[in-house]
C-alpha positions as CSV (number, residue, x, y, z in Angstrom):
1,I,-15.9,22.0,53.4
2,H,-18.3,24.5,54.9
3,P,-21.9,23.3,54.4
4,A,-24.6,25.9,54.9
5,R,-28.3,25.8,55.5
6,A,-30.4,26.8,52.6
7,T,-32.9,28.6,54.8
8,K,-32.9,30.0,58.4
9,D,-35.5,27.5,59.5
10,E,-33.8,24.4,58.0
11,L,-32.8,23.2,61.5
12,Y,-36.3,23.3,62.9
13,P,-37.1,19.6,62.2
14,Y,-34.1,18.8,64.5
15,L,-35.0,21.2,67.3
16,A,-37.7,20.9,70.0
17,K,-40.7,23.2,69.3
18,R,-39.8,25.4,72.2
19,W,-36.7,26.5,70.4
20,H,-38.6,27.5,67.2
21,A,-40.6,30.1,69.2
22,H,-37.4,31.2,71.0
23,L,-35.5,31.7,67.8
24,E,-38.4,33.6,66.2
25,T,-38.8,35.9,69.2
26,F,-35.2,36.5,70.3
27,G,-33.0,35.2,67.5
28,I,-29.4,34.2,68.1
29,Q,-27.5,36.2,70.7
30,A,-23.8,35.7,70.6
31,Y,-21.4,36.5,73.5
32,Q,-19.8,39.3,71.5
33,G,-20.0,41.0,68.2
34,M,-16.9,39.3,66.8
35,M,-18.7,36.0,66.9
36,E,-21.2,37.2,64.3
37,G,-20.8,37.7,60.6
38,P,-18.7,35.9,58.0
39,P,-15.8,34.4,59.9
40,Y,-12.9,34.3,57.4
41,P,-11.9,36.7,55.7
42,K,-14.6,39.4,55.9
43,A,-14.5,40.0,52.2
44,Q,-15.1,36.3,51.4
45,P,-18.7,35.4,52.5
46,N,-19.0,32.2,54.4
47,A,-15.4,31.3,53.7
48,S,-16.6,30.2,50.3
49,R,-15.7,30.7,46.6
50,R,-17.5,33.5,45.0
51,D,-18.7,31.1,42.3
52,A,-20.1,28.7,44.8
53,Y,-23.7,30.0,44.8
54,P,-25.9,27.1,43.8
55,P,-27.9,27.6,40.5
56,E,-31.1,26.7,42.4
57,G,-30.5,29.6,44.8
58,G,-29.4,29.7,48.4
59,P,-26.1,30.5,50.1
60,Q,-22.7,29.0,49.1
61,G,-22.4,25.4,50.4
62,S,-26.1,24.8,50.7
63,S,-26.5,22.4,47.7
64,L,-25.0,18.9,47.8
65,S,-25.6,18.4,44.1
66,F,-23.8,21.6,43.2
67,M,-21.0,20.8,45.6
68,Q,-20.6,17.4,44.0
69,K,-20.6,18.9,40.5
70,Q,-18.3,21.9,41.3
71,H,-16.0,20.5,43.9
72,L,-16.1,16.9,44.9
73,D,-16.3,15.2,41.5
74,P,-13.9,17.4,39.4
75,N,-11.3,17.4,42.2
76,N,-11.6,13.6,42.8
77,V,-12.3,14.2,46.5
78,A,-12.1,10.9,48.3
79,L,-12.8,12.3,51.8
80,G,-14.3,15.7,52.6
81,V,-14.7,16.8,56.2
82,L,-17.7,19.1,56.9
83,N,-16.9,22.1,59.0
84,P,-20.2,24.0,59.5
85,L,-19.7,27.7,60.4
86,A,-23.1,28.8,61.6
87,T,-23.2,26.3,64.4
88,G,-24.7,27.5,67.7
89,Q,-21.2,27.8,69.2
90,G,-20.7,30.9,71.3
91,L,-24.4,31.6,72.1
92,R,-25.3,33.3,75.4
93,N,-28.1,30.9,76.1
94,Q,-26.2,27.6,76.8
95,D,-29.4,25.4,76.5
96,L,-30.1,26.9,73.1
97,A,-26.4,26.4,72.1
98,G,-26.6,22.8,73.0
99,A,-29.8,22.2,71.2
100,V,-28.6,24.0,68.0
101,C,-25.3,22.1,68.0
102,A,-27.1,18.8,68.4
103,A,-29.4,19.8,65.6
104,I,-26.5,20.7,63.4
105,N,-25.0,17.3,64.0
106,D,-28.3,15.6,63.0
107,W,-28.6,17.9,60.0
108,Q,-25.1,17.0,58.8
109,I,-26.1,13.3,58.8
110,E,-29.4,13.7,57.1
111,K,-28.5,16.3,54.5
112,W,-24.9,15.5,53.8
113,T,-23.1,12.4,55.1
114,S,-26.0,10.0,54.5
115,K,-26.2,11.1,50.9
116,D,-22.5,11.1,49.9
117,S,-20.1,8.6,51.4
118,R,-17.2,10.8,50.7
119,L,-18.4,13.3,53.3
120,K,-17.8,13.0,57.0
121,G,-19.1,15.4,59.7
122,S,-17.5,17.3,62.5
123,V,-19.1,16.9,65.9
124,V,-20.3,20.5,66.7
125,V,-20.5,21.3,70.4
126,A,-21.7,24.1,72.7
127,N,-18.1,25.0,73.5
128,E,-18.9,27.4,76.4
129,D,-20.6,24.6,78.3
130,G,-18.0,21.9,78.9
131,A,-20.4,19.4,80.4
132,S,-22.9,19.7,77.5
133,A,-20.2,19.6,74.9
134,A,-18.7,16.5,76.5
135,A,-22.1,14.8,76.5
136,E,-22.6,15.6,72.8
137,I,-19.1,14.2,72.0
138,R,-19.9,11.0,73.9
139,K,-23.3,10.8,72.2
140,R,-21.6,10.8,68.7
141,A,-18.8,8.4,69.7
142,G,-18.5,5.5,67.4
143,D,-20.8,7.1,64.8
144,S,-18.9,6.7,61.5
145,N,-20.6,9.9,60.1
146,F,-18.2,11.9,62.3
147,V,-14.4,12.1,62.2
148,Q,-13.5,15.0,64.5
149,V,-14.8,17.6,67.0
150,L,-15.1,21.1,65.8
151,L,-14.2,24.0,68.0
152,L,-14.3,27.5,66.4
153,S,-11.6,30.0,67.2
154,R,-14.0,32.6,68.6
155,N,-14.5,31.8,72.2
156,V,-15.2,33.7,75.4
157,E,-11.8,32.8,76.8
158,P,-8.6,31.2,75.4
159,L,-9.1,27.5,74.7
160,G,-6.5,26.5,77.3
161,Q,-8.8,27.6,80.1
162,R,-10.2,24.9,82.5
163,R,-13.8,25.4,81.3
164,Y,-12.9,23.7,78.0
165,W,-11.0,20.8,79.5
166,P,-14.1,18.5,79.6
167,I,-14.3,18.8,75.9
168,Y,-10.7,17.7,75.4
169,E,-11.2,14.8,77.9
170,A,-14.3,13.6,76.1
171,A,-12.7,13.8,72.7
172,Q,-9.6,12.0,73.9
173,E,-11.8,9.3,75.6
174,V,-13.7,8.5,72.4
175,G,-10.7,8.9,70.1
176,L,-11.8,12.0,68.1
177,P,-9.3,14.7,67.2
178,I,-10.2,18.4,67.7
């Protein structure tokens, strides 16, 4: 399940004030152009159904009540794992990436998992900074809101490179699959 933010500033309550100004001034700078835009497939915005736009407005996946009505309830979903796509992974500024990923994790709890027990989150990490990512994984260890670590497929290097090993070690240490 790909939850989306209803507005671009929906993460601001979870970010330090310094990042508000940074985002307003510089925006999000990804490592490469392929990291931007709808990830899968390009003709299907946000990897979502075309009829998934909430009636109250906003992007697909931004309304819990509509998700419940359109997907969770009619399909008798007992467990839905959240896989946010606009996560902060792959940003050039590693400090910003870590802050955005932590904010996404807090946002998943407040907006989704705390409001519907069928939903569980994915620990989103700043994957290009192994130490920061490992710290975020350990921070979320034992939190029943999370059931896995999410690594997107668009990275600077192949995921087998040593720079990513701290992520795997932390995930293994706390018992979360990737």
